NUVEXTOR-907083 format. One record per residue (C-alpha): residue number from 1; chain; z, y, x. Coordinates in steps of 0.2 Angstrom, whole numbers, plus 5000, padded with zeros to 4 digits. Example, Ala and Ser with C-alpha at 12.3 -4.5 7.8 and 13.67 -1.06 7.14 Angstrom:
+-----+--------+------+------+------+
: num : chaine :   pz :   py :   px :
+-----+--------+------+------+------+
:   1 :      A : 5039 : 4978 : 5062 :
:   2 :      A : 5036 : 4995 : 5068 :
+-----+--------+------+------+------+
end
This chain:
+-----+--------+------+------+------+
: num : chaine :   pz :   py :   px :
+-----+--------+------+------+------+
:   1 :      A : 4996 : 4960 : 4855 :
:   2 :      A : 4990 : 4961 : 4837 :
:   3 :      A : 4973 : 4953 : 4834 :
:   4 :      A : 4961 : 4962 : 4823 :
:   5 :      A : 4944 : 4959 : 4816 :
:   6 :      A : 4930 : 4963 : 4829 :
:   7 :      A : 4921 : 4979 : 4827 :
:   8 :      A : 4907 : 4989 : 4835 :
:   9 :      A : 4920 : 4998 : 4845 :
:  10 :      A : 4930 : 4983 : 4850 :
:  11 :      A : 4931 : 4979 : 4869 :
:  12 :      A : 4918 : 4967 : 4874 :
:  13 :      A : 4911 : 4959 : 4890 :
:  14 :      A : 4896 : 4951 : 4896 :
:  15 :      A : 4890 : 4943 : 4913 :
:  16 :      A : 4879 : 4955 : 4923 :
:  17 :      A : 4861 : 4949 : 4923 :
:  18 :      A : 4862 : 4946 : 4941 :
:  19 :      A : 4876 : 4934 : 4940 :
:  20 :      A : 4876 : 4915 : 4939 :
:  21 :      A : 4890 : 4905 : 4932 :
:  22 :      A : 4891 : 4887 : 4939 :
:  23 :      A : 4902 : 4872 : 4943 :
:  24 :      A : 4904 : 4864 : 4960 :
:  25 :      A : 4909 : 4846 : 4963 :
:  26 :      A : 4926 : 4843 : 4956 :
:  27 :      A : 4923 : 4855 : 4942 :
:  28 :      A : 4927 : 4871 : 4952 :
:  29 :      A : 4920 : 4886 : 4943 :
:  30 :      A : 4911 : 4899 : 4953 :
:  31 :      A : 4902 : 4915 : 4950 :
:  32 :      A : 4888 : 4921 : 4961 :
:  33 :      A : 4882 : 4939 : 4962 :
:  34 :      A : 4864 : 4940 : 4968 :
:  35 :      A : 4866 : 4957 : 4977 :
:  36 :      A : 4876 : 4961 : 4986 :
:  37 :      A : 4877 : 4942 : 4988 :
:  38 :      A : 4895 : 4938 : 4983 :
:  39 :      A : 4903 : 4922 : 4978 :
:  40 :      A : 4920 : 4921 : 4969 :
:  41 :      A : 4929 : 4905 : 4966 :
:  42 :      A : 4939 : 4905 : 4949 :
:  43 :      A : 4955 : 4896 : 4945 :
:  44 :      A : 4951 : 4881 : 4934 :
:  45 :      A : 4964 : 4889 : 4922 :
:  46 :      A : 4950 : 4901 : 4917 :
:  47 :      A : 4936 : 4889 : 4915 :
:  48 :      A : 4937 : 4890 : 4896 :
:  49 :      A : 4935 : 4909 : 4896 :
:  50 :      A : 4920 : 4908 : 4908 :
:  51 :      A : 4913 : 4894 : 4897 :
:  52 :      A : 4912 : 4906 : 4883 :
:  53 :      A : 4899 : 4917 : 4892 :
:  54 :      A : 4885 : 4904 : 4892 :
:  55 :      A : 4872 : 4918 : 4890 :
:  56 :      A : 4871 : 4936 : 4896 :
:  57 :      A : 4877 : 4943 : 4879 :
:  58 :      A : 4892 : 4954 : 4874 :
:  59 :      A : 4907 : 4944 : 4867 :
:  60 :      A : 4922 : 4954 : 4860 :
:  61 :      A : 4940 : 4949 : 4867 :
:  62 :      A : 4944 : 4944 : 4849 :
:  63 :      A : 4930 : 4932 : 4848 :
:  64 :      A : 4935 : 4924 : 4864 :
:  65 :      A : 4953 : 4924 : 4860 :
:  66 :      A : 4950 : 4915 : 4843 :
:  67 :      A : 4943 : 4900 : 4853 :
:  68 :      A : 4957 : 4900 : 4866 :
:  69 :      A : 4973 : 4903 : 4856 :
:  70 :      A : 4983 : 4896 : 4871 :
:  71 :      A : 4978 : 4912 : 4881 :
:  72 :      A : 4984 : 4929 : 4876 :
:  73 :      A : 4971 : 4942 : 4873 :
:  74 :      A : 4979 : 4954 : 4886 :
:  75 :      A : 4978 : 4940 : 4899 :
:  76 :      A : 4960 : 4938 : 4895 :
:  77 :      A : 4957 : 4957 : 4896 :
:  78 :      A : 4965 : 4958 : 4913 :
:  79 :      A : 4956 : 4943 : 4920 :
:  80 :      A : 4939 : 4950 : 4914 :
:  81 :      A : 4943 : 4968 : 4920 :
:  82 :      A : 4947 : 4961 : 4938 :
:  83 :      A : 4930 : 4952 : 4938 :
:  84 :      A : 4922 : 4968 : 4931 :
:  85 :      A : 4929 : 4978 : 4947 :
:  86 :      A : 4921 : 4965 : 4958 :
:  87 :      A : 4904 : 4967 : 4950 :
:  88 :      A : 4902 : 4951 : 4940 :
:  89 :      A : 4905 : 4958 : 4922 :
:  90 :      A : 4900 : 4973 : 4911 :
:  91 :      A : 4912 : 4980 : 4899 :
:  92 :      A : 4909 : 4989 : 4882 :
:  93 :      A : 4920 : 4997 : 4869 :
:  94 :      A : 4939 : 5001 : 4869 :
:  95 :      A : 4954 : 4989 : 4869 :
:  96 :      A : 4964 : 4989 : 4853 :
:  97 :      A : 4982 : 4995 : 4854 :
:  98 :      A : 4994 : 4998 : 4840 :
:  99 :      A : 4999 : 5016 : 4839 :
: 100 :      A : 5017 : 5012 : 4841 :
: 101 :      A : 5013 : 5005 : 4858 :
: 102 :      A : 5003 : 5020 : 4865 :
: 103 :      A : 5013 : 5030 : 4878 :
: 104 :      A : 5017 : 5049 : 4876 :
: 105 :      A : 5004 : 5059 : 4886 :
: 106 :      A : 5006 : 5077 : 4893 :
: 107 :      A : 4989 : 5086 : 4895 :
: 108 :      A : 4990 : 5098 : 4909 :
: 109 :      A : 4977 : 5113 : 4911 :
: 110 :      A : 4978 : 5126 : 4925 :
: 111 :      A : 4968 : 5142 : 4921 :
: 112 :      A : 4965 : 5160 : 4928 :
: 113 :      A : 4954 : 5173 : 4920 :
: 114 :      A : 4944 : 5160 : 4909 :
: 115 :      A : 4947 : 5165 : 4891 :
: 116 :      A : 4930 : 5157 : 4884 :
: 117 :      A : 4932 : 5142 : 4894 :
: 118 :      A : 4950 : 5138 : 4890 :
: 119 :      A : 4947 : 5141 : 4871 :
: 120 :      A : 4933 : 5129 : 4872 :
: 121 :      A : 4943 : 5116 : 4881 :
: 122 :      A : 4958 : 5117 : 4869 :
: 123 :      A : 4946 : 5116 : 4854 :
: 124 :      A : 4939 : 5099 : 4861 :
: 125 :      A : 4957 : 5093 : 4864 :
: 126 :      A : 4961 : 5096 : 4846 :
: 127 :      A : 4948 : 5083 : 4842 :
: 128 :      A : 4955 : 5069 : 4852 :
: 129 :      A : 4956 : 5052 : 4844 :
: 130 :      A : 4974 : 5050 : 4850 :
: 131 :      A : 4990 : 5052 : 4839 :
: 132 :      A : 4995 : 5070 : 4839 :
: 133 :      A : 5013 : 5066 : 4840 :
: 134 :      A : 5010 : 5056 : 4856 :
: 135 :      A : 5003 : 5071 : 4865 :
: 136 :      A : 5008 : 5088 : 4871 :
: 137 :      A : 4997 : 5101 : 4879 :
: 138 :      A : 5003 : 5112 : 4893 :
: 139 :      A : 4992 : 5127 : 4899 :
: 140 :      A : 4998 : 5136 : 4915 :
: 141 :      A : 4991 : 5153 : 4916 :
: 142 :      A : 4989 : 5158 : 4935 :
: 143 :      A : 4993 : 5177 : 4932 :
: 144 :      A : 4977 : 5181 : 4923 :
: 145 :      A : 4973 : 5199 : 4922 :
: 146 :      A : 4962 : 5198 : 4906 :
: 147 :      A : 4964 : 5191 : 4888 :
: 148 :      A : 4967 : 5173 : 4894 :
: 149 :      A : 4985 : 5172 : 4889 :
: 150 :      A : 4982 : 5180 : 4872 :
: 151 :      A : 4968 : 5167 : 4869 :
: 152 :      A : 4980 : 5153 : 4873 :
: 153 :      A : 4993 : 5159 : 4861 :
: 154 :      A : 4981 : 5158 : 4847 :
: 155 :      A : 4982 : 5139 : 4848 :
: 156 :      A : 4997 : 5131 : 4839 :
: 157 :      A : 5007 : 5117 : 4847 :
: 158 :      A : 5000 : 5123 : 4865 :
: 159 :      A : 5014 : 5126 : 4877 :
: 160 :      A : 5010 : 5141 : 4888 :
: 161 :      A : 5018 : 5143 : 4905 :
: 162 :      A : 5013 : 5161 : 4911 :
: 163 :      A : 5015 : 5165 : 4930 :
: 164 :      A : 5017 : 5182 : 4936 :
: 165 :      A : 5010 : 5180 : 4953 :
: 166 :      A : 4993 : 5171 : 4957 :
: 167 :      A : 4999 : 5154 : 4965 :
: 168 :      A : 4983 : 5143 : 4965 :
: 169 :      A : 4979 : 5127 : 4955 :
: 170 :      A : 4991 : 5115 : 4964 :
: 171 :      A : 5006 : 5125 : 4960 :
: 172 :      A : 5001 : 5126 : 4942 :
: 173 :      A : 4999 : 5108 : 4940 :
: 174 :      A : 5016 : 5104 : 4949 :
: 175 :      A : 5025 : 5117 : 4938 :
: 176 :      A : 5018 : 5109 : 4922 :
: 177 :      A : 5022 : 5091 : 4928 :
: 178 :      A : 5040 : 5095 : 4931 :
: 179 :      A : 5042 : 5101 : 4913 :
: 180 :      A : 5031 : 5088 : 4905 :
: 181 :      A : 5039 : 5075 : 4893 :
: 182 :      A : 5025 : 5062 : 4894 :
: 183 :      A : 5026 : 5046 : 4903 :
: 184 :      A : 5008 : 5049 : 4908 :
: 185 :      A : 5001 : 5065 : 4915 :
: 186 :      A : 4983 : 5069 : 4910 :
: 187 :      A : 4975 : 5082 : 4921 :
: 188 :      A : 4959 : 5092 : 4915 :
: 189 :      A : 4952 : 5108 : 4921 :
: 190 :      A : 4949 : 5124 : 4910 :
: 191 :      A : 4931 : 5123 : 4912 :
: 192 :      A : 4929 : 5106 : 4905 :
: 193 :      A : 4928 : 5099 : 4888 :
: 194 :      A : 4935 : 5082 : 4883 :
: 195 :      A : 4926 : 5069 : 4873 :
: 196 :      A : 4936 : 5064 : 4858 :
: 197 :      A : 4939 : 5046 : 4865 :
: 198 :      A : 4945 : 5053 : 4882 :
: 199 :      A : 4963 : 5047 : 4881 :
: 200 :      A : 4959 : 5032 : 4870 :
: 201 :      A : 4948 : 5024 : 4883 :
: 202 :      A : 4958 : 5027 : 4898 :
: 203 :      A : 4977 : 5026 : 4893 :
: 204 :      A : 4976 : 5007 : 4889 :
: 205 :      A : 4973 : 5004 : 4907 :
: 206 :      A : 4991 : 5008 : 4911 :
: 207 :      A : 4997 : 4992 : 4903 :
: 208 :      A : 4994 : 4986 : 4920 :
: 209 :      A : 5010 : 4990 : 4928 :
: 210 :      A : 5003 : 4990 : 4946 :
: 211 :      A : 4991 : 5005 : 4941 :
: 212 :      A : 4998 : 5022 : 4947 :
: 213 :      A : 4983 : 5033 : 4943 :
: 214 :      A : 4966 : 5032 : 4934 :
: 215 :      A : 4951 : 5043 : 4935 :
: 216 :      A : 4938 : 5044 : 4922 :
: 217 :      A : 4919 : 5049 : 4920 :
: 218 :      A : 4915 : 5068 : 4924 :
: 219 :      A : 4899 : 5072 : 4916 :
: 220 :      A : 4888 : 5087 : 4917 :
: 221 :      A : 4890 : 5100 : 4903 :
: 222 :      A : 4874 : 5110 : 4907 :
: 223 :      A : 4857 : 5102 : 4906 :
: 224 :      A : 4844 : 5115 : 4905 :
: 225 :      A : 4840 : 5120 : 4922 :
: 226 :      A : 4833 : 5110 : 4937 :
: 227 :      A : 4850 : 5112 : 4945 :
: 228 :      A : 4859 : 5105 : 4930 :
: 229 :      A : 4848 : 5090 : 4931 :
: 230 :      A : 4852 : 5088 : 4949 :
: 231 :      A : 4871 : 5090 : 4946 :
: 232 :      A : 4870 : 5077 : 4932 :
: 233 :      A : 4866 : 5063 : 4945 :
: 234 :      A : 4873 : 5071 : 4961 :
: 235 :      A : 4889 : 5080 : 4956 :
: 236 :      A : 4903 : 5077 : 4969 :
: 237 :      A : 4914 : 5075 : 4954 :
: 238 :      A : 4905 : 5060 : 4947 :
: 239 :      A : 4911 : 5044 : 4955 :
: 240 :      A : 4898 : 5033 : 4948 :
: 241 :      A : 4894 : 5020 : 4934 :
: 242 :      A : 4904 : 5006 : 4941 :
: 243 :      A : 4923 : 5001 : 4940 :
: 244 :      A : 4932 : 5004 : 4957 :
: 245 :      A : 4949 : 5001 : 4963 :
: 246 :      A : 4958 : 5006 : 4979 :
: 247 :      A : 4959 : 4992 : 4992 :
: 248 :      A : 4966 : 4992 : 5009 :
: 249 :      A : 4949 : 4991 : 5018 :
: 250 :      A : 4942 : 5006 : 5008 :
: 251 :      A : 4953 : 5021 : 5015 :
: 252 :      A : 4943 : 5035 : 5008 :
: 253 :      A : 4943 : 5032 : 4989 :
: 254 :      A : 4948 : 5046 : 4978 :
: 255 :      A : 4945 : 5053 : 4960 :
: 256 :      A : 4944 : 5072 : 4956 :
: 257 :      A : 4959 : 5080 : 4947 :
: 258 :      A : 4948 : 5087 : 4933 :
: 259 :      A : 4949 : 5070 : 4925 :
: 260 :      A : 4964 : 5060 : 4931 :
: 261 :      A : 4979 : 5051 : 4923 :
: 262 :      A : 4994 : 5048 : 4933 :
: 263 :      A : 5011 : 5041 : 4929 :
: 264 :      A : 5023 : 5055 : 4929 :
: 265 :      A : 5037 : 5047 : 4939 :
: 266 :      A : 5025 : 5042 : 4953 :
: 267 :      A : 5018 : 5060 : 4953 :
: 268 :      A : 5035 : 5067 : 4955 :
: 269 :      A : 5040 : 5054 : 4968 :
: 270 :      A : 5025 : 5059 : 4979 :
: 271 :      A : 5030 : 5077 : 4977 :
: 272 :      A : 5014 : 5081 : 4967 :
: 273 :      A : 5000 : 5090 : 4975 :
: 274 :      A : 5002 : 5100 : 4992 :
: 275 :      A : 5003 : 5118 : 4987 :
: 276 :      A : 4998 : 5124 : 5003 :
: 277 :      A : 4980 : 5116 : 5001 :
: 278 :      A : 4968 : 5125 : 4991 :
: 279 :      A : 4953 : 5113 : 4993 :
: 280 :      A : 4954 : 5094 : 4995 :
: 281 :      A : 4972 : 5094 : 4987 :
: 282 :      A : 4966 : 5080 : 4975 :
: 283 :      A : 4959 : 5069 : 4989 :
: 284 :      A : 4975 : 5071 : 4999 :
: 285 :      A : 4985 : 5066 : 4984 :
: 286 :      A : 4975 : 5051 : 4980 :
: 287 :      A : 4977 : 5045 : 4998 :
: 288 :      A : 4995 : 5048 : 4998 :
: 289 :      A : 4996 : 5038 : 4982 :
: 290 :      A : 4987 : 5023 : 4990 :
: 291 :      A : 4998 : 5024 : 5005 :
: 292 :      A : 5013 : 5022 : 4993 :
: 293 :      A : 5005 : 5005 : 4988 :
: 294 :      A : 5002 : 5011 : 4971 :
: 295 :      A : 4984 : 5007 : 4964 :
: 296 :      A : 4971 : 5020 : 4960 :
: 297 :      A : 4957 : 5015 : 4949 :
: 298 :      A : 4941 : 5023 : 4942 :
: 299 :      A : 4933 : 5018 : 4926 :
: 300 :      A : 4916 : 5026 : 4920 :
: 301 :      A : 4923 : 5030 : 4903 :
: 302 :      A : 4935 : 5042 : 4896 :
: 303 :      A : 4922 : 5056 : 4898 :
: 304 :      A : 4924 : 5074 : 4901 :
: 305 :      A : 4911 : 5087 : 4902 :
: 306 :      A : 4912 : 5099 : 4917 :
: 307 :      A : 4904 : 5117 : 4917 :
: 308 :      A : 4898 : 5116 : 4935 :
: 309 :      A : 4892 : 5131 : 4945 :
: 310 :      A : 4874 : 5132 : 4940 :
: 311 :      A : 4867 : 5146 : 4950 :
: 312 :      A : 4861 : 5141 : 4968 :
: 313 :      A : 4873 : 5154 : 4976 :
: 314 :      A : 4889 : 5147 : 4968 :
: 315 :      A : 4882 : 5129 : 4970 :
: 316 :      A : 4881 : 5132 : 4989 :
: 317 :      A : 4897 : 5141 : 4990 :
: 318 :      A : 4907 : 5126 : 4982 :
: 319 :      A : 4898 : 5113 : 4993 :
: 320 :      A : 4903 : 5124 : 5008 :
: 321 :      A : 4922 : 5123 : 5002 :
: 322 :      A : 4921 : 5104 : 5000 :
: 323 :      A : 4914 : 5103 : 5018 :
: 324 :      A : 4928 : 5113 : 5025 :
: 325 :      A : 4941 : 5101 : 5017 :
: 326 :      A : 4934 : 5086 : 5027 :
: 327 :      A : 4941 : 5091 : 5045 :
: 328 :      A : 4957 : 5097 : 5037 :
: 329 :      A : 4960 : 5080 : 5028 :
: 330 :      A : 4956 : 5070 : 5044 :
: 331 :      A : 4969 : 5081 : 5053 :
: 332 :      A : 4982 : 5077 : 5040 :
: 333 :      A : 4978 : 5059 : 5038 :
: 334 :      A : 4975 : 5053 : 5056 :
: 335 :      A : 4976 : 5035 : 5052 :
: 336 :      A : 4960 : 5037 : 5041 :
: 337 :      A : 4947 : 5035 : 5054 :
: 338 :      A : 4929 : 5037 : 5049 :
: 339 :      A : 4918 : 5023 : 5054 :
: 340 :      A : 4899 : 5020 : 5056 :
: 341 :      A : 4895 : 5002 : 5054 :
: 342 :      A : 4880 : 4996 : 5065 :
: 343 :      A : 4879 : 4977 : 5063 :
: 344 :      A : 4870 : 4970 : 5078 :
: 345 :      A : 4856 : 4961 : 5070 :
: 346 :      A : 4852 : 4974 : 5058 :
: 347 :      A : 4853 : 4987 : 5071 :
: 348 :      A : 4842 : 4977 : 5083 :
: 349 :      A : 4829 : 4975 : 5069 :
: 350 :      A : 4827 : 4994 : 5066 :
: 351 :      A : 4827 : 4997 : 5085 :
: 352 :      A : 4813 : 4985 : 5088 :
: 353 :      A : 4804 : 4990 : 5072 :
: 354 :      A : 4804 : 5009 : 5078 :
: 355 :      A : 4798 : 5004 : 5095 :
: 356 :      A : 4784 : 4993 : 5089 :
: 357 :      A : 4778 : 5007 : 5078 :
: 358 :      A : 4780 : 5020 : 5092 :
: 359 :      A : 4770 : 5009 : 5105 :
: 360 :      A : 4760 : 4999 : 5093 :
: 361 :      A : 4767 : 4983 : 5100 :
: 362 :      A : 4764 : 4967 : 5090 :
: 363 :      A : 4776 : 4958 : 5101 :
: 364 :      A : 4791 : 4969 : 5096 :
: 365 :      A : 4785 : 4967 : 5078 :
: 366 :      A : 4786 : 4948 : 5080 :
: 367 :      A : 4803 : 4950 : 5087 :
: 368 :      A : 4808 : 4960 : 5071 :
: 369 :      A : 4802 : 4946 : 5061 :
: 370 :      A : 4811 : 4933 : 5071 :
: 371 :      A : 4827 : 4943 : 5069 :
: 372 :      A : 4825 : 4944 : 5050 :
: 373 :      A : 4821 : 4926 : 5047 :
: 374 :      A : 4834 : 4919 : 5059 :
: 375 :      A : 4847 : 4930 : 5051 :
: 376 :      A : 4842 : 4924 : 5033 :
: 377 :      A : 4841 : 4906 : 5038 :
: 378 :      A : 4858 : 4907 : 5047 :
: 379 :      A : 4866 : 4914 : 5032 :
: 380 :      A : 4858 : 4901 : 5021 :
: 381 :      A : 4864 : 4886 : 5032 :
: 382 :      A : 4882 : 4893 : 5031 :
: 383 :      A : 4881 : 4893 : 5012 :
: 384 :      A : 4873 : 4876 : 5012 :
: 385 :      A : 4888 : 4869 : 5022 :
: 386 :      A : 4899 : 4876 : 5008 :
: 387 :      A : 4888 : 4867 : 4995 :
: 388 :      A : 4884 : 4883 : 4986 :
: 389 :      A : 4869 : 4882 : 4975 :
: 390 :      A : 4860 : 4897 : 4982 :
: 391 :      A : 4841 : 4897 : 4986 :
: 392 :      A : 4834 : 4903 : 5003 :
: 393 :      A : 4823 : 4915 : 4994 :
: 394 :      A : 4839 : 4923 : 4986 :
: 395 :      A : 4847 : 4924 : 5004 :
: 396 :      A : 4832 : 4932 : 5011 :
: 397 :      A : 4831 : 4945 : 4997 :
: 398 :      A : 4849 : 4949 : 5000 :
: 399 :      A : 4846 : 4951 : 5019 :
: 400 :      A : 4831 : 4962 : 5016 :
: 401 :      A : 4841 : 4973 : 5005 :
: 402 :      A : 4855 : 4974 : 5017 :
: 403 :      A : 4843 : 4980 : 5031 :
: 404 :      A : 4836 : 4993 : 5020 :
: 405 :      A : 4854 : 4998 : 5015 :
: 406 :      A : 4859 : 5000 : 5034 :
: 407 :      A : 4844 : 5012 : 5036 :
: 408 :      A : 4848 : 5022 : 5021 :
: 409 :      A : 4866 : 5024 : 5026 :
: 410 :      A : 4862 : 5030 : 5044 :
: 411 :      A : 4849 : 5042 : 5037 :
: 412 :      A : 4862 : 5048 : 5025 :
: 413 :      A : 4874 : 5051 : 5039 :
: 414 :      A : 4861 : 5060 : 5049 :
: 415 :      A : 4857 : 5071 : 5034 :
: 416 :      A : 4874 : 5075 : 5030 :
: 417 :      A : 4881 : 5080 : 5047 :
: 418 :      A : 4866 : 5083 : 5059 :
: 419 :      A : 4853 : 5092 : 5049 :
: 420 :      A : 4858 : 5110 : 5055 :
: 421 :      A : 4857 : 5105 : 5073 :
: 422 :      A : 4841 : 5097 : 5070 :
: 423 :      A : 4833 : 5113 : 5062 :
: 424 :      A : 4841 : 5124 : 5075 :
: 425 :      A : 4835 : 5114 : 5090 :
: 426 :      A : 4818 : 5109 : 5084 :
: 427 :      A : 4809 : 5120 : 5096 :
: 428 :      A : 4818 : 5113 : 5111 :
: 429 :      A : 4818 : 5095 : 5106 :
: 430 :      A : 4804 : 5093 : 5094 :
: 431 :      A : 4803 : 5074 : 5093 :
: 432 :      A : 4821 : 5071 : 5091 :
: 433 :      A : 4823 : 5085 : 5078 :
: 434 :      A : 4808 : 5080 : 5069 :
: 435 :      A : 4815 : 5062 : 5067 :
: 436 :      A : 4832 : 5070 : 5060 :
: 437 :      A : 4822 : 5080 : 5047 :
: 438 :      A : 4812 : 5064 : 5042 :
: 439 :      A : 4828 : 5054 : 5040 :
: 440 :      A : 4835 : 5068 : 5029 :
: 441 :      A : 4820 : 5068 : 5018 :
: 442 :      A : 4821 : 5049 : 5017 :
: 443 :      A : 4839 : 5049 : 5012 :
: 444 :      A : 4834 : 5062 : 4999 :
: 445 :      A : 4820 : 5052 : 4992 :
: 446 :      A : 4831 : 5036 : 4992 :
: 447 :      A : 4844 : 5046 : 4982 :
: 448 :      A : 4831 : 5052 : 4970 :
: 449 :      A : 4826 : 5034 : 4966 :
: 450 :      A : 4843 : 5027 : 4966 :
: 451 :      A : 4851 : 5040 : 4955 :
: 452 :      A : 4835 : 5039 : 4943 :
: 453 :      A : 4835 : 5058 : 4942 :
: 454 :      A : 4826 : 5065 : 4927 :
: 455 :      A : 4817 : 5078 : 4937 :
: 456 :      A : 4802 : 5080 : 4949 :
: 457 :      A : 4805 : 5074 : 4967 :
: 458 :      A : 4802 : 5091 : 4975 :
: 459 :      A : 4815 : 5101 : 4966 :
: 460 :      A : 4827 : 5087 : 4969 :
: 461 :      A : 4824 : 5087 : 4988 :
: 462 :      A : 4826 : 5106 : 4987 :
: 463 :      A : 4843 : 5105 : 4980 :
: 464 :      A : 4848 : 5090 : 4990 :
: 465 :      A : 4843 : 5100 : 5006 :
: 466 :      A : 4854 : 5115 : 5000 :
: 467 :      A : 4868 : 5104 : 4996 :
: 468 :      A : 4867 : 5095 : 5014 :
: 469 :      A : 4866 : 5112 : 5023 :
: 470 :      A : 4880 : 5120 : 5013 :
: 471 :      A : 4892 : 5105 : 5015 :
: 472 :      A : 4887 : 5103 : 5033 :
: 473 :      A : 4890 : 5121 : 5037 :
: 474 :      A : 4907 : 5119 : 5029 :
: 475 :      A : 4911 : 5104 : 5039 :
: 476 :      A : 4906 : 5112 : 5056 :
: 477 :      A : 4916 : 5128 : 5051 :
: 478 :      A : 4931 : 5116 : 5047 :
: 479 :      A : 4929 : 5106 : 5064 :
: 480 :      A : 4930 : 5123 : 5073 :
: 481 :      A : 4945 : 5130 : 5063 :
: 482 :      A : 4955 : 5114 : 5063 :
: 483 :      A : 4949 : 5108 : 5080 :
: 484 :      A : 4944 : 5091 : 5073 :
: 485 :      A : 4927 : 5084 : 5076 :
: 486 :      A : 4931 : 5067 : 5068 :
: 487 :      A : 4919 : 5070 : 5053 :
: 488 :      A : 4904 : 5072 : 5064 :
: 489 :      A : 4909 : 5059 : 5078 :
: 490 :      A : 4914 : 5043 : 5069 :
: 491 :      A : 4919 : 5027 : 5077 :
: 492 :      A : 4905 : 5015 : 5079 :
: 493 :      A : 4909 : 4998 : 5073 :
: 494 :      A : 4898 : 4983 : 5076 :
: 495 :      A : 4908 : 4970 : 5066 :
: 496 :      A : 4901 : 4968 : 5048 :
: 497 :      A : 4908 : 4957 : 5034 :
: 498 :      A : 4896 : 4942 : 5032 :
: 499 :      A : 4893 : 4933 : 5016 :
+-----+--------+------+------+------+
end
């Protein structure tokens, strides 16, 4: 790979502030993440690279490579990307690739009766910071009965495939994929606008030959209403702010098709999207892709701006649709069994704490304290046996946060799937149903602070409640329609990965 002078946009990395780099006896380099408490043993070969990160500052790949001429810049990048996915590093900037080495990309957009939206989308694509001779834009018009086709024809170098019968989004995308010339298929929706660096930030990831598909960041286009501010942090299309990669133990990972890049040969090999599905088709494709042993990844870059449904009625209708897809997907992918983890010590802690508050029992509260301290000390002893330099306070802090995390996840599950029964049965079972409502409000408040929403708590909880009720109604309807109750009756699992 050609080396160039570092610039402000060059790809750079730094250790996260919560990460410690140290050496064990025998010069074994390790990285320690404070929370979730995680230790990674690094091959001694990479010790010179880690040594460059003596402080928590950004260093460009070029700067590191100049000190280590025996290691290629691409090797260093792949190594640091892997540690980024594991939570130890933070990246910034864009990797440098010669234009001749960039792959040809086919941009695919399905559309129906959206002349203004498709016009804005195509205008944004014309501003892409990617070689024009390395891209093609294919728009599939799904039998629009307005001026959408005429609007598309106004854009030169845009290939229009006009369908005469309304055939749904999956059919449109598959039709375009079969005629595409690109090695990479880039899917975007007609109600989205692409950032100029969309492709430039995502395409370089495909130098990793194991990567089959890559999702990018979906941001909110609208920002004025309270609902817009809620969508900015709670959109179902926003996967988050951290790198993620499919792994065997995480069977439910997916990225939305409004911002995804897929290798064309893999897309066709998998048969594309299932055209009989009108909701959840992107989730189904991502799961089938992972089942084929291809890698699916998400990177919080390559931003597109989505014009979400920003009226309460359309917002609720969309969440209802999302909910109906869950039982259907569980029926199609029976090997993906939803699990609810209830680790014994954490579970006992919360049971005893609840009883101590209910009965004002100091003995039960003492038992909670014993469980917490013994759990923390026990974990610390295990780490000491491995000669890991981790303080007891750090372990206790991790244990405390993991206990809070269990409570949050249980509250979120109850809010997601049992709020409607809780409201309906409140007059019959007031104590139990009141507990369900309180858990729902707790989950909403936790989401508010975790997501750092730029709005007041009360309107956030209002939209959070609307979302949970709408999605849950869809799930319950789907459970009846597809005769599959797995989404609301998960398998209880007590084994928990320990540090």
